[in-house]
TORKOL-4160 file (C-alpha; in steps of 0.2 Angstrom, whole numbers, padded with zeros to 4 digits, m for minus):
204
<pt num="1" X="m0031" Y="m0307" Z="0042"/>
<pt num="2" X="m0026" Y="m0297" Z="0058"/>
<pt num="3" X="m0008" Y="m0302" Z="0055"/>
<pt num="4" X="m0008" Y="m0293" Z="0038"/>
<pt num="5" X="m0016" Y="m0277" Z="0044"/>
<pt num="6" X="m0002" Y="m0267" Z="0052"/>
<pt num="7" X="m0014" Y="m0252" Z="0055"/>
<pt num="8" X="m0026" Y="m0262" Z="0065"/>
<pt num="9" X="m0012" Y="m0269" Z="0075"/>
<pt num="10" X="m0006" Y="m0252" Z="0079"/>
<pt num="11" X="m0024" Y="m0246" Z="0084"/>
<pt num="12" X="m0026" Y="m0261" Z="0096"/>
<pt num="13" X="m0009" Y="m0257" Z="0104"/>
<pt num="14" X="m0013" Y="m0239" Z="0106"/>
<pt num="15" X="m0030" Y="m0243" Z="0114"/>
<pt num="16" X="m0024" Y="m0256" Z="0125"/>
<pt num="17" X="m0011" Y="m0244" Z="0132"/>
<pt num="18" X="m0024" Y="m0231" Z="0135"/>
<pt num="19" X="m0036" Y="m0243" Z="0143"/>
<pt num="20" X="m0023" Y="m0250" Z="0155"/>
<pt num="21" X="m0017" Y="m0233" Z="0159"/>
<pt num="22" X="m0035" Y="m0228" Z="0163"/>
<pt num="23" X="m0037" Y="m0242" Z="0176"/>
<pt num="24" X="m0020" Y="m0239" Z="0184"/>
<pt num="25" X="m0022" Y="m0225" Z="0196"/>
<pt num="26" X="m0040" Y="m0222" Z="0193"/>
<pt num="27" X="m0049" Y="m0211" Z="0206"/>
<pt num="28" X="m0064" Y="m0223" Z="0208"/>
<pt num="29" X="m0063" Y="m0241" Z="0203"/>
<pt num="30" X="m0082" Y="m0244" Z="0204"/>
<pt num="31" X="m0085" Y="m0230" Z="0193"/>
<pt num="32" X="m0072" Y="m0236" Z="0181"/>
<pt num="33" X="m0080" Y="m0253" Z="0180"/>
<pt num="34" X="m0097" Y="m0245" Z="0176"/>
<pt num="35" X="m0090" Y="m0233" Z="0163"/>
<pt num="36" X="m0081" Y="m0248" Z="0154"/>
<pt num="37" X="m0096" Y="m0260" Z="0154"/>
<pt num="38" X="m0101" Y="m0254" Z="0137"/>
<pt num="39" X="m0083" Y="m0254" Z="0131"/>
<pt num="40" X="m0082" Y="m0273" Z="0135"/>
<pt num="41" X="m0098" Y="m0276" Z="0126"/>
<pt num="42" X="m0092" Y="m0266" Z="0111"/>
<pt num="43" X="m0075" Y="m0275" Z="0110"/>
<pt num="44" X="m0084" Y="m0291" Z="0111"/>
<pt num="45" X="m0095" Y="m0286" Z="0096"/>
<pt num="46" X="m0079" Y="m0281" Z="0086"/>
<pt num="47" X="m0070" Y="m0297" Z="0090"/>
<pt num="48" X="m0085" Y="m0309" Z="0087"/>
<pt num="49" X="m0089" Y="m0302" Z="0070"/>
<pt num="50" X="m0071" Y="m0299" Z="0064"/>
<pt num="51" X="m0069" Y="m0316" Z="0055"/>
<pt num="52" X="m0084" Y="m0312" Z="0044"/>
<pt num="53" X="m0084" Y="m0293" Z="0043"/>
<pt num="54" X="m0070" Y="m0280" Z="0044"/>
<pt num="55" X="m0071" Y="m0261" Z="0045"/>
<pt num="56" X="m0059" Y="m0251" Z="0034"/>
<pt num="57" X="m0043" Y="m0244" Z="0042"/>
<pt num="58" X="m0052" Y="m0227" Z="0043"/>
<pt num="59" X="m0066" Y="m0234" Z="0053"/>
<pt num="60" X="m0055" Y="m0243" Z="0065"/>
<pt num="61" X="m0045" Y="m0227" Z="0067"/>
<pt num="62" X="m0061" Y="m0217" Z="0072"/>
<pt num="63" X="m0067" Y="m0231" Z="0083"/>
<pt num="64" X="m0050" Y="m0231" Z="0092"/>
<pt num="65" X="m0050" Y="m0212" Z="0095"/>
<pt num="66" X="m0067" Y="m0213" Z="0102"/>
<pt num="67" X="m0063" Y="m0228" Z="0114"/>
<pt num="68" X="m0047" Y="m0219" Z="0119"/>
<pt num="69" X="m0057" Y="m0203" Z="0123"/>
<pt num="70" X="m0070" Y="m0213" Z="0133"/>
<pt num="71" X="m0058" Y="m0223" Z="0144"/>
<pt num="72" X="m0047" Y="m0208" Z="0147"/>
<pt num="73" X="m0063" Y="m0200" Z="0154"/>
<pt num="74" X="m0067" Y="m0216" Z="0165"/>
<pt num="75" X="m0050" Y="m0214" Z="0174"/>
<pt num="76" X="m0055" Y="m0198" Z="0183"/>
<pt num="77" X="m0074" Y="m0198" Z="0180"/>
<pt num="78" X="m0080" Y="m0186" Z="0166"/>
<pt num="79" X="m0084" Y="m0172" Z="0178"/>
<pt num="80" X="m0066" Y="m0172" Z="0186"/>
<pt num="81" X="m0056" Y="m0175" Z="0170"/>
<pt num="82" X="m0040" Y="m0165" Z="0170"/>
<pt num="83" X="m0041" Y="m0160" Z="0151"/>
<pt num="84" X="m0058" Y="m0154" Z="0154"/>
<pt num="85" X="m0052" Y="m0143" Z="0168"/>
<pt num="86" X="m0037" Y="m0137" Z="0158"/>
<pt num="87" X="m0050" Y="m0132" Z="0144"/>
<pt num="88" X="m0061" Y="m0124" Z="0157"/>
<pt num="89" X="m0047" Y="m0112" Z="0163"/>
<pt num="90" X="m0040" Y="m0109" Z="0145"/>
<pt num="91" X="m0057" Y="m0104" Z="0138"/>
<pt num="92" X="m0064" Y="m0097" Z="0154"/>
<pt num="93" X="m0079" Y="m0110" Z="0153"/>
<pt num="94" X="m0092" Y="m0112" Z="0167"/>
<pt num="95" X="m0089" Y="m0130" Z="0169"/>
<pt num="96" X="m0078" Y="m0145" Z="0165"/>
<pt num="97" X="m0084" Y="m0150" Z="0147"/>
<pt num="98" X="m0075" Y="m0166" Z="0144"/>
<pt num="99" X="m0091" Y="m0176" Z="0145"/>
<pt num="100" X="m0098" Y="m0164" Z="0131"/>
<pt num="101" X="m0083" Y="m0168" Z="0120"/>
<pt num="102" X="m0085" Y="m0187" Z="0122"/>
<pt num="103" X="m0104" Y="m0186" Z="0118"/>
<pt num="104" X="m0101" Y="m0176" Z="0103"/>
<pt num="105" X="m0087" Y="m0188" Z="0098"/>
<pt num="106" X="m0099" Y="m0202" Z="0099"/>
<pt num="107" X="m0109" Y="m0195" Z="0084"/>
<pt num="108" X="m0095" Y="m0187" Z="0075"/>
<pt num="109" X="m0082" Y="m0202" Z="0076"/>
<pt num="110" X="m0094" Y="m0217" Z="0075"/>
<pt num="111" X="m0106" Y="m0211" Z="0061"/>
<pt num="112" X="m0094" Y="m0216" Z="0047"/>
<pt num="113" X="m0091" Y="m0234" Z="0054"/>
<pt num="114" X="m0110" Y="m0236" Z="0056"/>
<pt num="115" X="m0113" Y="m0230" Z="0038"/>
<pt num="116" X="m0099" Y="m0242" Z="0032"/>
<pt num="117" X="m0107" Y="m0257" Z="0042"/>
<pt num="118" X="m0125" Y="m0253" Z="0034"/>
<pt num="119" X="m0118" Y="m0250" Z="0016"/>
<pt num="120" X="m0105" Y="m0264" Z="0015"/>
<pt num="121" X="m0110" Y="m0277" Z="0027"/>
<pt num="122" X="m0129" Y="m0277" Z="0026"/>
<pt num="123" X="m0130" Y="m0270" Z="0008"/>
<pt num="124" X="m0143" Y="m0256" Z="0013"/>
<pt num="125" X="m0147" Y="m0243" Z="0000"/>
<pt num="126" X="m0135" Y="m0228" Z="0000"/>
<pt num="127" X="m0148" Y="m0216" Z="0007"/>
<pt num="128" X="m0153" Y="m0228" Z="0021"/>
<pt num="129" X="m0134" Y="m0231" Z="0026"/>
<pt num="130" X="m0133" Y="m0212" Z="0027"/>
<pt num="131" X="m0149" Y="m0209" Z="0037"/>
<pt num="132" X="m0148" Y="m0223" Z="0050"/>
<pt num="133" X="m0131" Y="m0218" Z="0058"/>
<pt num="134" X="m0140" Y="m0201" Z="0063"/>
<pt num="135" X="m0156" Y="m0210" Z="0069"/>
<pt num="136" X="m0146" Y="m0223" Z="0078"/>
<pt num="137" X="m0135" Y="m0210" Z="0086"/>
<pt num="138" X="m0150" Y="m0201" Z="0093"/>
<pt num="139" X="m0158" Y="m0217" Z="0099"/>
<pt num="140" X="m0143" Y="m0224" Z="0107"/>
<pt num="141" X="m0139" Y="m0207" Z="0116"/>
<pt num="142" X="m0156" Y="m0206" Z="0123"/>
<pt num="143" X="m0156" Y="m0224" Z="0128"/>
<pt num="144" X="m0139" Y="m0222" Z="0136"/>
<pt num="145" X="m0146" Y="m0207" Z="0147"/>
<pt num="146" X="m0159" Y="m0219" Z="0153"/>
<pt num="147" X="m0146" Y="m0232" Z="0158"/>
<pt num="148" X="m0137" Y="m0218" Z="0167"/>
<pt num="149" X="m0153" Y="m0214" Z="0176"/>
<pt num="150" X="m0156" Y="m0232" Z="0181"/>
<pt num="151" X="m0138" Y="m0235" Z="0186"/>
<pt num="152" X="m0137" Y="m0219" Z="0196"/>
<pt num="153" X="m0154" Y="m0219" Z="0204"/>
<pt num="154" X="m0159" Y="m0237" Z="0206"/>
<pt num="155" X="m0144" Y="m0249" Z="0205"/>
<pt num="156" X="m0129" Y="m0240" Z="0212"/>
<pt num="157" X="m0134" Y="m0225" Z="0221"/>
<pt num="158" X="m0118" Y="m0223" Z="0229"/>
<pt num="159" X="m0110" Y="m0220" Z="0212"/>
<pt num="160" X="m0124" Y="m0209" Z="0206"/>
<pt num="161" X="m0116" Y="m0192" Z="0206"/>
<pt num="162" X="m0099" Y="m0198" Z="0199"/>
<pt num="163" X="m0107" Y="m0208" Z="0186"/>
<pt num="164" X="m0119" Y="m0195" Z="0180"/>
<pt num="165" X="m0107" Y="m0180" Z="0181"/>
<pt num="166" X="m0121" Y="m0167" Z="0178"/>
<pt num="167" X="m0111" Y="m0154" Z="0188"/>
<pt num="168" X="m0128" Y="m0146" Z="0193"/>
<pt num="169" X="m0134" Y="m0144" Z="0175"/>
<pt num="170" X="m0153" Y="m0150" Z="0175"/>
<pt num="171" X="m0152" Y="m0151" Z="0156"/>
<pt num="172" X="m0136" Y="m0161" Z="0155"/>
<pt num="173" X="m0145" Y="m0176" Z="0148"/>
<pt num="174" X="m0153" Y="m0166" Z="0134"/>
<pt num="175" X="m0137" Y="m0157" Z="0129"/>
<pt num="176" X="m0128" Y="m0173" Z="0128"/>
<pt num="177" X="m0140" Y="m0181" Z="0117"/>
<pt num="178" X="m0140" Y="m0165" Z="0106"/>
<pt num="179" X="m0121" Y="m0165" Z="0105"/>
<pt num="180" X="m0120" Y="m0183" Z="0099"/>
<pt num="181" X="m0134" Y="m0180" Z="0087"/>
<pt num="182" X="m0126" Y="m0165" Z="0080"/>
<pt num="183" X="m0109" Y="m0174" Z="0079"/>
<pt num="184" X="m0117" Y="m0187" Z="0068"/>
<pt num="185" X="m0125" Y="m0174" Z="0056"/>
<pt num="186" X="m0109" Y="m0165" Z="0054"/>
<pt num="187" X="m0099" Y="m0181" Z="0051"/>
<pt num="188" X="m0111" Y="m0187" Z="0037"/>
<pt num="189" X="m0112" Y="m0170" Z="0030"/>
<pt num="190" X="m0093" Y="m0169" Z="0028"/>
<pt num="191" X="m0091" Y="m0186" Z="0020"/>
<pt num="192" X="m0106" Y="m0182" Z="0008"/>
<pt num="193" X="m0097" Y="m0166" Z="0003"/>
<pt num="194" X="m0080" Y="m0175" Z="0001"/>
<pt num="195" X="m0088" Y="m0189" Z="m0010"/>
<pt num="196" X="m0098" Y="m0177" Z="m0020"/>
<pt num="197" X="m0083" Y="m0166" Z="m0024"/>
<pt num="198" X="m0072" Y="m0181" Z="m0027"/>
<pt num="199" X="m0086" Y="m0189" Z="m0038"/>
<pt num="200" X="m0084" Y="m0205" Z="m0027"/>
<pt num="201" X="m0098" Y="m0218" Z="m0029"/>
<pt num="202" X="m0108" Y="m0219" Z="m0013"/>
<pt num="203" X="m0108" Y="m0238" Z="m0014"/>
<pt num="204" X="m0089" Y="m0238" Z="m0011"/>
C-alpha cells in the first residue's frame, strides 16, 4: 500500500531529510536524544499500525509538518532555535518563542489526525471523535510537562536547563499546556465550520 501512496512517500522523504539534518551539527547530542525519544515511539506506533490502519493524506501531511517542527527544534534546543531568534528580533518579542510555536502546533496539527483515528478506526460517535482530541491534547500536554520535570530534575540534571527551555518564565509549563489546548480547539472549530458550510457528513 505504501508503494501506491506517492504523497506518503514524499512526506517520509521530507521528514527523514529534516530528521537527519537535525542530528547533523546539533548543538547538544544528549539533548537531541532526549527530545527525539517520543519521536521514535510515535514513529514506531505509525509503522506498527500501518498494515491495519492508515491515515488520510491530509493527516499524514499534518503529522509530517509537526514532526519536522519538533526535530528542527531539537537540533538547537527550543530555547536557542534560530528561527525563534529571528522571530524575536522581527516582532520585538521578549524571548525566543519557538517552543511556544511547537506546543501550539501539537494541538493545532494533530487534533485532526486524532479525530480521524477515533472516527474511522475505532468507530466512535462523531461528537466523541470531536471531543476526545481536545481532551487528549490537554492531558498529553500536562503529562509531557511532568515528563520534562522528571527528566530535568531527577534523571538528567545536567541536561535540565537545555531540555526545559523555560527561559526564566515560571509559568512556562502552564502556557505550553494552554497553547496546545488552544490549538486543538481552533483546529476542531475550523474543521467543524468547513464541514458545516460544505454540508459534509461528519462520519466521512
